C-alpha positions as semicolon CSV with decimal commas, in nm:
position;residue;x (nm);y (nm);z (nm)
1;M;16,826;5,075;-17,836
2;V;16,520;4,874;-17,732
3;S;16,239;4,774;-17,971
4;V;15,888;4,702;-17,845
5;E;15,601;4,550;-18,041
6;T;15,252;4,494;-17,906
7;G;14,913;4,429;-18,063
8;A;14,566;4,576;-18,024
9;R;14,292;4,415;-17,817
10;L;13,920;4,358;-17,851
11;H;13,708;4,446;-17,549
12;F;13,389;4,239;-17,555
13;G;13,238;4,400;-17,248
14;F;13,211;4,403;-16,870
15;Q;13,060;4,154;-16,629
16;N;12,885;4,416;-16,415
17;L;12,824;4,790;-16,418
18;S;12,572;4,813;-16,132
19;P;12,678;4,928;-15,782
20;A;12,419;4,685;-15,647
21;H;12,675;4,404;-15,685
22;P;12,993;4,368;-15,476
23;R;13,235;4,386;-15,769
24;L;13,228;4,643;-16,046
25;Y;13,347;4,614;-16,409
26;G;13,532;4,286;-16,472
27;G;13,664;4,311;-16,827
28;V;13,637;4,042;-17,094
29;G;13,852;4,058;-17,406
30;V;14,124;3,914;-17,627
31;G;14,463;4,023;-17,755
32;L;14,526;4,065;-18,128
33;R;14,844;4,024;-18,330
34;E;14,753;4,327;-18,537
35;P;14,710;4,616;-18,578
36;S;15,016;4,683;-18,370
37;V;15,235;4,939;-18,199
38;V;15,606;4,923;-18,282
39;L;15,851;5,167;-18,129
40;D;16,220;5,206;-18,050
41;A;16,339;5,355;-17,722
42;E;16,677;5,467;-17,594
43;R;16,817;5,669;-17,309
44;G;16,813;6,047;-17,334
45;S;16,867;6,361;-17,130
46;T;16,520;6,496;-17,218
47;V;16,188;6,356;-17,343
48;E;16,196;6,331;-17,722
49;C;15,939;6,161;-17,947
50;D;15,881;6,186;-18,320
51;D;15,502;6,146;-18,275
52;D;15,321;6,422;-18,085
53;A;15,033;6,190;-17,999
54;V;15,269;5,946;-17,827
55;E;15,481;6,201;-17,640
56;P;15,245;6,224;-17,336
57;Y;15,270;5,846;-17,290
58;L;15,649;5,867;-17,307
59;R;15,659;6,155;-17,060
60;A;15,441;5,961;-16,817
61;A;15,671;5,656;-16,847
62;V;15,982;5,867;-16,781
63;N;15,818;6,027;-16,475
64;T;15,695;5,692;-16,341
65;L;16,039;5,535;-16,374
66;G;16,214;5,841;-16,235
67;V;16,477;5,855;-16,510
68;G;16,635;6,159;-16,668
69;G;16,479;6,125;-17,011
70;A;16,431;5,905;-17,316
71;R;16,409;5,919;-17,693
72;V;16,135;5,722;-17,875
73;T;16,081;5,664;-18,245
74;V;15,736;5,532;-18,338
75;R;15,758;5,298;-18,635
76;E;15,398;5,182;-18,636
77;R;15,078;5,246;-18,442
78;F;14,704;5,224;-18,490
79;P;14,443;5,500;-18,440
80;R;14,351;5,609;-18,091
81;H;13,999;5,605;-17,948
82;V;13,849;5,360;-18,197
83;G;13,790;5,077;-17,948
84;L;14,114;4,880;-17,992
85;G;14,298;4,984;-17,676
86;S;14,573;5,198;-17,826
87;G;14,617;5,410;-17,512
88;T;14,713;5,120;-17,287
89;Q;14,939;4,961;-17,549
90;L;15,119;5,289;-17,620
91;A;15,162;5,365;-17,250
92;L;15,296;5,019;-17,167
93;A;15,514;5,003;-17,479
94;C;15,679;5,331;-17,378
95;L;15,717;5,201;-17,023
96;A;15,874;4,874;-17,136
97;G;16,107;5,041;-17,385
98;V;16,236;5,307;-17,146
99;A;16,269;5,065;-16,854
100;R;16,474;4,818;-17,056
101;A;16,687;5,099;-17,199
102;Y;16,786;5,176;-16,841
103;G;16,834;4,810;-16,750
104;R;16,518;4,787;-16,541
105;E;16,222;4,553;-16,540
106;P;15,906;4,724;-16,676
107;A;15,665;4,564;-16,425
108;P;15,366;4,676;-16,635
109;R;15,098;4,544;-16,401
110;E;15,246;4,716;-16,097
111;R;15,316;5,046;-16,275
112;A;15,002;5,067;-16,492
113;P;14,798;5,262;-16,230
114;A;15,063;5,536;-16,219
115;L;15,022;5,562;-16,597
116;G;14,643;5,581;-16,565
117;R;14,590;5,237;-16,721
118;G;14,384;4,946;-16,588
119;G;14,149;5,171;-16,396
120;R;13,838;4,992;-16,512
121;S;13,931;4,697;-16,727
122;G;14,245;4,491;-16,683
123;V;14,217;4,343;-17,033
124;G;14,470;4,573;-17,201
125;V;14,734;4,517;-16,933
126;A;14,680;4,140;-16,936
127;T;14,704;4,112;-17,315
128;F;15,019;4,325;-17,313
129;E;15,166;4,077;-17,065
130;R;15,068;3,747;-17,228
131;G;14,800;3,789;-17,495
132;G;14,518;3,537;-17,506
133;F;14,150;3,550;-17,413
134;V;14,126;3,704;-17,066
135;V;13,866;3,774;-16,799
136;D;13,946;3,988;-16,494
137;I;13,765;3,997;-16,160
138;G;13,690;4,370;-16,157
139;H;13,721;4,611;-15,865
140;P;13,548;4,609;-15,525
141;T;13,244;4,832;-15,571
142;A;13,293;5,005;-15,237
143;Q;13,649;5,103;-15,330
144;F;13,612;5,175;-15,700
145;S;13,264;5,292;-15,785
146;T;13,176;5,535;-16,063
147;G;13,514;5,667;-16,166
148;P;13,888;5,603;-16,137
149;A;14,021;5,652;-15,785
150;R;14,368;5,785;-15,706
151;S;14,632;5,573;-15,874
152;D;14,785;5,483;-15,537
153;S;14,458;5,339;-15,403
154;W;14,393;5,055;-15,648
155;E;14,564;4,785;-15,848
156;V;14,501;4,642;-16,193
157;P;14,234;4,375;-16,131
158;P;14,370;4,019;-16,117
159;L;14,267;3,771;-16,382
160;L;13,986;3,528;-16,325
161;G;14,143;3,330;-16,607
162;R;14,338;3,328;-16,931
163;W;14,293;3,088;-17,222
164;S;14,497;3,034;-17,538
165;P;14,285;3,108;-17,846
166;P;14,210;2,814;-18,080
167;E;14,444;2,791;-18,380
168;K;14,156;2,824;-18,626
169;L;14,003;3,135;-18,462
170;R;14,009;3,454;-18,668
171;F;13,846;3,794;-18,639
172;V;13,731;4,013;-18,921
173;L;13,793;4,366;-18,796
174;V;13,602;4,665;-18,935
175;V;13,692;5,023;-18,843
176;P;13,456;5,265;-19,017
177;T;13,538;5,629;-19,077
178;A;13,356;5,783;-18,781
179;D;13,408;6,013;-18,485
180;P;13,643;5,869;-18,222
181;G;13,502;5,719;-17,906
182;P;13,500;5,914;-17,578
183;S;13,816;5,944;-17,371
184;G;13,947;6,133;-17,071
185;D;13,699;6,342;-16,873
186;R;13,425;6,282;-17,127
187;E;13,459;5,906;-17,093
188;D;13,463;5,933;-16,712
189;S;13,143;6,136;-16,722
190;Q;12,968;5,893;-16,953
191;M;13,077;5,593;-16,749
192;R;12,942;5,755;-16,432
193;A;12,608;5,805;-16,602
194;V;12,605;5,442;-16,721
195;V;12,692;5,303;-16,377
196;E;12,433;5,516;-16,200
197;Q;12,156;5,375;-16,419
198;A;12,280;5,019;-16,485
199;D;12,025;4,743;-16,435
200;P;12,176;4,489;-16,190
201;G;11,969;4,211;-16,347
202;V;12,177;4,234;-16,664
203;A;12,486;4,140;-16,463
204;D;12,307;3,828;-16,341
205;E;12,235;3,727;-16,700
206;I;12,597;3,794;-16,795
207;A;12,720;3,578;-16,506
208;T;12,515;3,288;-16,636
209;L;12,636;3,349;-16,992
210;L;12,997;3,361;-16,876
211;T;12,996;3,044;-16,665
212;R;12,769;2,826;-16,877
213;R;12,860;2,930;-17,230
214;L;13,159;3,159;-17,276
215;L;13,418;3,006;-17,044
216;P;13,338;2,646;-17,148
217;A;13,370;2,751;-17,514
218;A;13,707;2,914;-17,443
219;A;13,829;2,613;-17,248
220;T;13,731;2,364;-17,518
221;G;13,826;2,577;-17,820
222;D;13,469;2,576;-17,959
223;V;13,488;2,875;-18,196
224;E;13,120;2,874;-18,290
225;A;13,000;2,870;-17,928
226;F;13,264;3,130;-17,838
227;G;13,147;3,363;-18,115
228;R;12,783;3,337;-18,016
229;A;12,867;3,399;-17,651
230;V;13,087;3,707;-17,701
231;G;12,829;3,851;-17,940
232;R;12,560;3,805;-17,675
233;L;12,787;3,954;-17,409
234;G;12,838;4,262;-17,624
235;R;12,467;4,304;-17,684
236;L;12,388;4,279;-17,313
237;N;12,656;4,538;-17,241
238;G;12,512;4,763;-17,509
239;G;12,184;4,773;-17,320
240;W;12,365;4,950;-17,037
241;Y;12,513;5,207;-17,277
242;T;12,206;5,284;-17,487
243;D;12,147;5,636;-17,352
244;E;12,513;5,734;-17,376
245;Q;12,597;5,605;-17,724
246;G;12,264;5,632;-17,907
247;G;12,171;5,265;-17,915
248;V;12,284;4,918;-17,818
249;Y;12,574;4,981;-18,055
250;R;12,709;5,320;-18,147
251;P;12,617;5,425;-18,504
252;P;12,739;5,317;-18,755
253;A;12,852;5,011;-18,558
254;D;12,488;4,906;-18,525
255;E;12,447;4,855;-18,899
256;L;12,789;4,692;-18,932
257;V;12,716;4,442;-18,654
258;A;12,382;4,360;-18,816
259;G;12,548;4,308;-19,154
260;L;12,812;4,077;-19,007
261;A;12,562;3,886;-18,796
262;D;12,362;3,801;-19,110
263;A;12,666;3,642;-19,279
264;D;12,687;3,262;-19,257
265;S;13,067;3,292;-19,242
266;V;13,049;3,485;-18,912
267;V;12,944;3,315;-18,587
268;G;12,926;3,623;-18,366
269;A;12,970;3,998;-18,400
270;G;12,987;4,304;-18,180
271;Q;13,137;4,642;-18,102
272;S;13,473;4,663;-17,926
273;S;13,464;4,898;-17,628
274;W;13,311;5,236;-17,730
275;G;13,375;5,163;-18,098
276;P;13,349;5,249;-18,374
277;A;13,555;4,930;-18,429
278;V;13,343;4,622;-18,494
279;Y;13,451;4,258;-18,495
280;G;13,316;3,937;-18,642
281;V;13,421;3,595;-18,514
282;T;13,513;3,351;-18,789
283;T;13,749;3,065;-18,871
284;V;14,044;3,002;-19,102
285;E;13,812;2,813;-19,339
286;D;13,553;3,094;-19,354
287;A;13,791;3,390;-19,330
288;D;13,780;3,497;-19,695
289;R;13,401;3,491;-19,706
290;A;13,389;3,680;-19,376
291;R;13,610;3,952;-19,525
292;V;13,376;3,988;-19,822
293;A;13,077;4,013;-19,587
294;A;13,255;4,282;-19,387
295;E;13,342;4,481;-19,699
296;R;12,980;4,467;-19,809
297;A;12,861;4,577;-19,467
298;L;13,104;4,871;-19,476
299;E;12,984;4,971;-19,823
300;A;12,624;4,958;-19,700
301;V;12,691;5,226;-19,437
302;D;12,868;5,443;-19,697
303;S;13,194;5,459;-19,503
304;N;13,548;5,427;-19,634
305;G;13,700;5,266;-19,327
306;T;13,917;4,955;-19,319
307;V;13,860;4,580;-19,315
308;R;14,122;4,327;-19,215
309;L;14,144;3,967;-19,103
310;V;14,339;3,930;-18,781
311;R;14,466;3,649;-18,562
312;P;14,438;3,654;-18,185
313;S;14,763;3,692;-17,994
314;D;14,890;3,427;-17,756
315;T;15,221;3,585;-17,653
316;G;15,181;3,946;-17,546
317;A;15,433;4,220;-17,620
318;T;15,778;4,152;-17,761
319;V;16,071;4,350;-17,620
320;R;16,409;4,323;-17,796
321;E;16,732;4,488;-17,685
């Protein structure tokens, strides 16, 4: 029996979505300790899973590894398609569990393309490996333009860098009750539309933001500067997605981000990936007040949803035999 535990991730945005530049995408994000995926895997003669939503990930892992079968019990997982990267974490958790059950190394980065993961952003794969705040270099535009290429023609983008989050950094995470974000063919179609219309000048502004503000803040552990920078990165990204998601942020994330941004306990706020999950950057000292601000913002949009304070991850997935 092998147990695997891995946390969610926040995706702050991309460095470039315009084909006018030589590299496309380039994900920026951070691993979280929770919410998490926890599952147990063991050898089997067929594919068996007690969670229908997870079975396709298990089947893909079994096929990729070329083993006879596996049995997986899902003890904990978080909702799919809310902007927290559940698909990649479930796929890699199944891969790691089954591989170790058969005495093999998971090699998540090498095998992720065969599982359909890492095709745009490498953030989820990188945070599964080691956690932390990560920035990847994206894909060559000529090779990987408006949609995922064949899995045998690309690799998960290498990291530009990885930084350990400051000890005092916290996120207030808000997931409103709302329709799930796009996935599969629908997401591919929307991304193609975004890329075809993306203003290349926005990427230039993001490059300046990244090198002059965000990376120095990450390197020095300046939480306030980090929060302001990731919030700005998310807003610039939202300008690319306006036509596809109904605004810079997808409703009701727009009102939630505004409510968090107005709180003096939050130093930056934004939407993770397609949402509807929203994050606010705060500190240990301001965490309780940030939670109250998030709860008020959620009440203001008349959504049940959830609010939680979470710590960034600095270790990646845990695999125990």
